N, C-alpha and C positions, 0 to 999 in steps of 0.2 A: 607327625611330619611325612608327606609322602617322599618316596624314592624317585628321584628324576625320571629313571627310566619307565615308570609306571604311567604311560600316556593315555591308555585305553580303558574305558569303562566297557564291561560286557555282562550279559544276562546268562545266567544258567538256565539254558532252556530245557535241558533234560539231564537226568542223572540214573544211572543204571549200576546195579550190583554185576559187574563183568565175570567175576570170577571170586573165589572166597578169598576175601582180604582184599579185593582189587574193585574200585569204583571207576567208572568212566563219568566225565562230566563233559556236556556239549555247551559250548560257549558262543554267544551270537551277539551282535551289535543290538542293543535294545530298541532301536529304530528301523532294524531291517537293512542298514548300509552294508556294503561291502567291507570285509576285514582286510587288513594290510596282507599281501602275498606272503607266501612262506615257500621253503624249498625242503625236501626230504631231508630229514635229519635235524629240522629246527626244533627249538624249545621257545617257551615263553617265560617270563617271570609272573608269578601270581602272589599277590598280598593276599595270603590266607586269613590273617587278621592283623590287626594294628602291630607294627614291628616285626612281623613274621612273613619273609618272602621266601618262596621257593621256586625251583625251577622245575618244570613239566615238559617232556617231549609231546610234540604234536603227533597223533598217530592216525589222523584222516588223510585222505588223498590230497596232494599238494596242489591240486589245481581247484580246489573248492574255495570259494571265497566268502562264503555265507556262515561258515562255522569253524571253530576250532575243537578238536576233540583231544582230551587229554585222559590217561589212565593214571590212578594213584594207589598206590599201595600202602596199605594201613600196617605201619611198623610202629609196635609199642615201644621200641627201643629208639626210636628217633628223638629229634628234640621238638616235636610236638607239631610240625606243620602237616604231616600225613594224618594224623589223628584229627587234627582240628578240620581238615577238608573232609573226613570222612563223617565226623560228629557234628560239625557246624554248618557246613555249606549244602544247601538245599536248592531245588527248582524255584526259579523266580528271583534269587539272590543275585545282587549285582556284586561284581568283584574288579578290582583294579589290577590290570595286567599290562605288560609291555608288549612292544610290537615284537614279531618274531625275530631270534637271534639263530645263527647257525655256525656252531663250532665243530660239527659233525658233519659236514657236506659229503655228498657222493661225488666221486672223481669217475672220469671217462675210464671203461676198462673192459678189456675183451670178454673178462668172465669176473664176477663178484661173488663173493662168499659172506653171508649174513649170519652171525652166530649170538644166539639171544638166549640169555638165562633170566628166568623169571619175568620180573617187570619190565627188563630190558628189551623185551620185544617192542615197546612203544615207538621209539624212533625206527627200527628196522623193520616194523609193518609199513610204515610211511614210504621206506626206500623200495620195499618189496612192490608195494602199489606202482610206484614211480618206475621201476625196472621192468616191471611187467607190461606197463603202458607204452613204454619205449621198445618192447620186444628184445631186451637185452638178456644176455645169458646169465643166469644167477642161480644160487641155491639158498634156502633158507633152513638154517638148523636151530630148532627151538626146543629147550630144555626147561623142565619145570618139576617141582616137587611131586606133584599129583596131577591127575585130570581135572580135579576141581579147583585147582589154583592155577591152571593153564589159560589165562585170558586170551580171548579173540581167537580161540580153537576152531569154532563153528565157522567164522568169518573167512579164516584162511583155508578152512577144507571146501567151502564153496566158491572160492575165488579162482580168478583165471589162472592163477599161479599154483594151484593146490599141489599139481603134479610135482613142483619143485620145492616142496616143503616136507621137512622130515621132522617127525616130533619124538621127544626122548622124555620118559617119566621115571624120576628117582624110584618111584615104589612098585614101578613094573618090573621086576626081576626077570620076567620071561623074554621081554624083549631086549635087543642090544642097546647098550649104552652109546652114546657119541664118542666115537674113537678119533681124538683130536690129531694124534700121530698119522693116522691113516688117511684122514683128511687133508691134512697140511704137510703131508710127506713130500711131495715134489713142489718147490715154489715155482711160481710161474710168472714169468717177467711183466706180463700184460694182465694180472689180475690184482684185484683189492680186495682185503679182508677187513670186515667191520664187526666188532663184538661191543655188545653191551649187556648189563646185568651186575649182579653182586661183585665185589671187588676180586674175590676169589676165583671166580669163574673168568673173569677177564684176565687175570693173571695167568691162569692156566692156559688160555689160547694164546696171550701174547709170548709167554715162555715158550710153548711149544713150538709156535710159530718161528721164533728166534732160532731155536734148536735145529730146526729142519731147515733153516737157512732163508728164511724170507726176510727181506730188507726192512727195517724199522718204518720206512715211508710207505710201505704196502700194507702195514697193519694199524688200523684205526680204531680207537676207543672211545667211549662216552661213559663216565662214570656218574652215578646217581649219588654218591656219598664220599666224604673225604676219606684219605687213607688213615687208618689207625696207627697213632703216634702215642709214644709215652713221653711225660713231662719231667721224669724223674731225673734226668741229667740236664735239665734246661737250667741255664744261670741268667743273669742280667747282662744287658748290653745296652749300648747308647745308640740312638738315632738322631741325626741332625738335620734340620731343614736347610736346603742349600739356600733358599731366597732369603732367609731371615737370619740364619745361622742360630737358630733356637735349637737347643738340644735336651733331649727328654731321656730318661733311663727307663727302660723295658724291664720290669722285674720279671722272674720266672712263671709267675702266676696270671700274666697278662699277656695280651697280643699286643703287636705294633698298633694295629687298629684302634684297638681300646684306649691305648695312652695316648694316641694323637687326638682321638675324640675327646678325651678328658681336657685336654688343652686347646681345645676350640679348632682343631684342623680337621676338616671334614674330608673323608674319601668315601667315595661310593662303594657300598659293599652290598652283596646279595646272599650268597649262599654261606659264607663265613666258615667254608670247609676247604677252600682251595681247590673248587671244581669249575666254577663258571667263568673266571678271569674278569670280573667286574671291577675288582679293585687293583688290578695290575698298576705298579707302580715302578717307574725308572729309578735305578741305582747309580748313583754317580760315583761312590767310592765304597769299598767294604765287600765283604764277600757274605751273601745271604745263606741262610740253612734253609735250602727248598723244601718244603711240606706239602705241595701243591700237586694236584693230579691233572693241572690245565697246560703247563708248559712241558713241551718235550724235552728229550735228553740234551740236545743240542742247546736249547734255549737256557736250561739250567746251566749249563757249562759256561755260557756266556757271562752269566752273573751280572748283567745289566738291567734286570727288572725282576721283582719278586710281588707275590702276595701278602700283603702285610695282614690280612685276616687271619692266616696261621703259621707263615713261614717265619722263621726267626734270623739270627746272624751267627756266623761262624767266627766273624772278626769282632773285635771289641765295638766298633763303630760302623753304622750304616749312613751314608749321606744319601738323601732322598731328594728327587727332583721335584720338590714340592716348594 
């Protein structure tokens, strides 16, 4: 059964090995028609194979309508989406995708800082292209494990914003590392910071920014994977459906989404890791145990919505607006 958001069929026009473990896929309409527009920071849902949907950031220029370009890191420790993209998707294949969505948009700023870790360069590259096109003031700081794992390096070095880009390689001990405390030392009232990459890199940037006094609304993140959580202390709880009064027990080894699906209640899900926000559901009563990376701290504190794909309950019962 197709996911409701997967409304576009695209053809894989080209595939390139962009760096060690990273492949790019150029997607276009099979009949040459323009694709829906997108803005810098946007992503698409891709049905990698039946039942497997993943989110990939668009990394071509946002004014292009003839193609979408995505970069995919092969992650052997993932749940199979990236490996399937690398091993099974070839030029000429047709893929089912969603229209572009943007949970990571650029905000107007006098100065913009873009901080990328590894594959996190994909949405930030599109942002850099947009900022350069509008002659905005920005810096791009890009960290990778090694030069061979640094995707788009040549593209950035030959771009119009090459002088604004700074590269850092973990295996290059002779070169200086990214000094987050120095970079973010002085909070700027009219600046915005965007960070994307592995969760450890993101957390380092955000925590450093907050320690230096940057307000939370000037620090923006895009996660590629859910937060690491332990289920050791998880217990069971009840979810009740407001419209029908039906109640179901969610055991420690199942998610709310899984229990609802087993009982014929469909919720749209995509990432199943609390990253994309597709399954966001209103909570009418009870206190969620938030485990997503989609909602911000204030939204968590409000406790009026949660992600049933991964979040649980602190209270004995959650009443859902379903």
